[in-house]
N, C-alpha and C positions, 0 to 999 in steps of 0.2 A: 243254387247259382253261386259259384265260388269265384273269388278274386284271383285272376291268373297273371295280371300284369299291372304295374303302377309306373307311370312315366312322368317325368317333370321336364318343363321347358322354362328356362329361367334366364334372367340377367340380374344385375345388382338390385333392381327395384321390384320386379314382378316375377312370380313363379306360378305358372299354371300346372295343375295336376290332372292327369288323365288316368282313369281306372278302367280296365277291361276285365270282363267276366269270362269264365270258361266257355260260355256259349256266345261270346263275342258281342255282348252288350257293352256300351261305353258311356262314361260320364266325365264331365269336366268340372274342376273346382279350382280354387286358388288359395295359396297361403297368404299371410299378411304381407303387404308391401314393405319395402326397405330391408336391405341386407337379405333379400329373398334368395339370393344364390347360396347363402349360408343355410337358410332354412331348407332349401332343396336337398342339401347333403343330409340333414337330419331326417327328412322324409325317407331317404333310402337307407340310412344307417340305423334309425331308431323307430320307424313306423312300419315300413314294409315287412320286416322279418316277422312281425306279429299279425300281419294281415293277409299275406299271400296264402291261398288255400282256404280262407275263411269265407263265411256267408256274406255276400255283398249287400244283402238287404237287412242285415241285423246291425244297423248303424250304431245305435246307442251302446250295445254291448261291445261292439268292435272298438269304438273310441275308448271306452272304459278299459278294455283289455290292453290297449297300447299304453295308457297312462299308468295302469297298475304294473305292467311288465317293466316299465321304465320309471318306477317310482323314485329312484334315486336322482331323477332329473326333473324336479318341479320347476315351474316358471315359464317364461314367455316363449322361448324358442320351440319347445316341444308342443305347446298348445298351438302355436302358429302352424307347425307342421301338420298336426293332426286335423286342424281346420281345413287344410287342403284335401285331405282324405274324405272328411265328412261332407264337404260341399260337392265333391265329385260324385260321391255315392248317392246324394240326394238327386243330382242331375240324372244319374243312371236310372234310378228308380222312377223318376218322372217320365223318362223316355220309354221305359219298359211299360208303364201303366198308361201312357199317353195323357199325362196330367202335368200341369205346372207344379213347381214345388209349393207354391202358396196353397194350392188345392190339397196337396198331400199333407200339409200341416194345419188344415182346417179353415183355409181362407178361400178367396176367389180372385181371379184376375180383375183388374180395374185401375182406377186412378189413385194416386197418392199425392197428397199435398206436400210441397217441398218448401224448405226455407233455403234461401241463397246464403251460402256459408263462405265468408272471406277468410283466407289464411294469412293475410298480410299484416305485418306490423311496421313495415318500412314505408308505409304510405301515410301522407298527411291526413289529418281529419277531414279537410274539405275535399281533397281528392277522393277519399274513400266515400264520403257522402255523395259526391257527384256520380261516381261509378255505380253505386247501389241504386241511385235514382234512375240512371239509364237502364239498368237491368230490370227494374220494376216496369218501366215503360215497354221494354222490348219483350219480356217473357211473362209479365203478369205476376211476378212473385208478390206475395203480401206478407212475407216474413223474412227477416234478414238477421244474420249473425256476424258480428265483427269482434275484433280483438281489443282487449284492454290490458293494462299492465304490461309486464314483460315475462317471457317464459322462465319459470322457476326464478323469479326476479327478486326475491327477498325484499318485497315492498317497493322496488324501484320500477318506475315507468319506463317504457321504451325510450322516451326522452321526456324531460320535465314538462308536465302539464298536458301531455297528449291525451290521457284518459278523460280528464275534465273537459277537454275540447271536443273530443270525437263524439261523445254521447249526445250532447245538444245539437251538434252539427248534423249528425245522421237523423235524429228525430225531426229537425227542422226540414231537412231535404226530403224526407219520406212521408211526413204528415202523421197525424195522430191515429189513423186507422190501421197502420202497419204494425205487426208484432216485431219487437226488437229483442234480440238475444245477444249476450256477450260471453266471451270466453277469456278467462284470466290465465289459463294454463299454469296453475300452481303458483301464482305470483305472490300472494299475500299472507301475512300473519292474520290470525282471526280478527284482531282489533282493526287492522287497516281494511281488511275485507268487509267488515261491517260498515265502516265509514264509507267505502266505495259503494257498497250495496244500498245504503240510504240515498246516495246521490242517484243511483240507477232507478230506485223506486220513484224519485221525484220526476224522472223523465219517462215513467211508465214502461221501463224495460221489464220483461216478464221472465227472463231466464238468465241466471248467473252461474256459469259453468266453471267447475274446478277452481274455486276461489283460493284455496289453500293447497299446500303440497298434498297431492292426491293420496299419498300413503299415510298421512296423518289424519285418521278418521275423526279423532276427537276435535281437532281444529275445525274441520269442515262442519261437524255437528254444531259447534258453537255458532257458526255463521247461519246455518239453517234455522236454529232456534231463535236467533235475534232478528231475522228479517221476514218480511211478508212476501218478498219476491221468491220465486222458485229457485232453490239452489240445486244444482245438478252435477252429476259426475259418474265415473266408473269406467271410462273408456280403457284405461290401462289395466284394470283388474282382470286377471285371467285365472284365478283360483276360486272354485265354488265356495270353499269354506270362508274366504274373505267376503264374498258376496252375501253369505248368510249373516255374517257379522254386520255388514254394512246395511243390509235391509232390515234386520231385526232391530238394529240400533237407530234406525231412521236418520242415518247420516245425511241423506239427501232427500229432496222432494221428488226428483225425477231420476230414474236410473238410465245409464247410457252405456250399455255393453257394446263392444265392437265384435261383430261375428267372427272376423278373422283373428283378432288378438285373443279372443276367449277360447277359440277352438272349434268353431263351426256352429251349425244350426242347432243341433241337439243340445249343446251346452248353453246356447243362448236362450232356447226355449225353457231350459231349467231355471235360469235366472229370471226370465219373464214370469214364470209361474210363481216363484218366490215373491216377486214384486206384486203380482196380482193378489196374493193371499193377504197382503196388508194394505191394498188399495193404492199402490204406487204405479204411475204410468211409465212406459218404456219408450224413450226416444233415443235409438241407438246412435253411436258414433260411426260415421262413414265419410271420411274427410278427403276422398279422391274418387276419381271416376274410373277405377278399376272394377273388378267384379264385386267388391265389398258393397258398393252402393246398390247393385242389382240384388244381391242377397238380402239386403235390408229392405228393399222395396217389397219383395215377396214376404218377408217376415211381417212387415207392418200391415199387409193385407190380411194377415191371419190372426194377429194377437188381439185378444179381447180387451187388453189394457194398453193398446198401442197409443203412443203419444200423438200430439197434434200434427206432426209433420216429419218429413224425411230431411236429414241433412244432405245438402246438394252443393258440392264444391263449385265455386264460380271461377276457379283458377284454371288457366289454359296452358298453352305450350310454353309461355315464358316462365311459368312457375313450376309446372309439372310436365316437363317434356316427355318423361317416361310413360305417361298415361295416354299418349297419343297413338292412334292406329292399332289399338289392342284387338278391336273387333271388326268383323266383316261389315257389320252395320251396327251403329251405336244404339244401345237400348235406352238412351237417356234424353230423348226429345222432350223439351219442356213446352207445354202449351197452357196458357192461363195459370202459371204457377204450379202446374201438376205434371208429374210423370206417370207412365202407365205400365203396369204389369200385363204383358200380353198373354193371350190364351194359347200358349205354345208349350210343348212338353219340356220338362226340366226347367232350366233357367231361361230357355228361349233365346239363346244367343250363340253365335258361332265365332270362335277365335280366329283372328286374321292369320291366314296361312303364311303370309310373308313375314309376320312377326315371329311365328314359330320357327320358320326356316333360319332366322338369324339369332335364335336363342341357343343356350347351352342345353343339350339334351342328355338325360340320364334315364336308364331303364332298370327296373327290378322285375324279374319274371319268375313265376313258379317253375321249379325244376321238376319236370314230369318224370 
């Protein structure tokens, strides 16, 4: 079964990838969001030339072939592009074998516990606490993540005192039985991160994400070694050699690869296996309701070292207008704080035809 056609449907924020085999089997995937129209160009310029005419079921070797042929281009964009290929091929294989992707990788359909993930820093502590409490009542979430510090903030808060106010406010609003997670988005120096981390421990926060600049592994390791709270990270890391260093060096307590940033399911499974070998859990990053969250749902149903929950963005049209109306039917219904991987072939989702019609279309096809 050979790849005969690779198509992309994109706008600035989202790019879906459709792969067709020479016997007319098809699969859908997605590159990482943001500047996705640029990634679509890379799909056609630097991915498809190495894939057309190749075995559609040899996913691992095909991904490796692309990265080796394009070895002069390490880094994020090529991995984002190859992730679109990888995820489309897994969907194709699932439809061919009449199995969900989670079954193909060793799992089974079923429920996944989710944590409600806030993306906002421009919200006051009390308003954030109030909206999280409403979501708990409405959807049954029993775990929540919110933002502390400021993004790449050099020890500066979003505004003075916000972090010290929001942590107790959220704990008070949600009660002692709810798991609290925070994300610092590379804000702190090690010294300040440790100080904040001790305050988080005092309020029984269980997860301190990306406390220091994510590329400074030694800084993050200092925080991990100093605190009892789980220090987590890895969403931005897209090179497997960096993951080897990060995991072998115990930089974090919980690893957080992003399926789309890293380059697809195969490469994420490789990171998960590294983590499993040293006893680290995997709680992937998936911060919006595009296909990345569905990919992660399938992954968590299969990993032996899956973390406790799925990241589930609570931001709607006001924050992420581009994530609306992507699917004919949303795969993200939350019931009692859980979402469900369905017993459907492949990813089990259909892209909205109207969205596709209004996207930018490109096609690379095998020249017979």
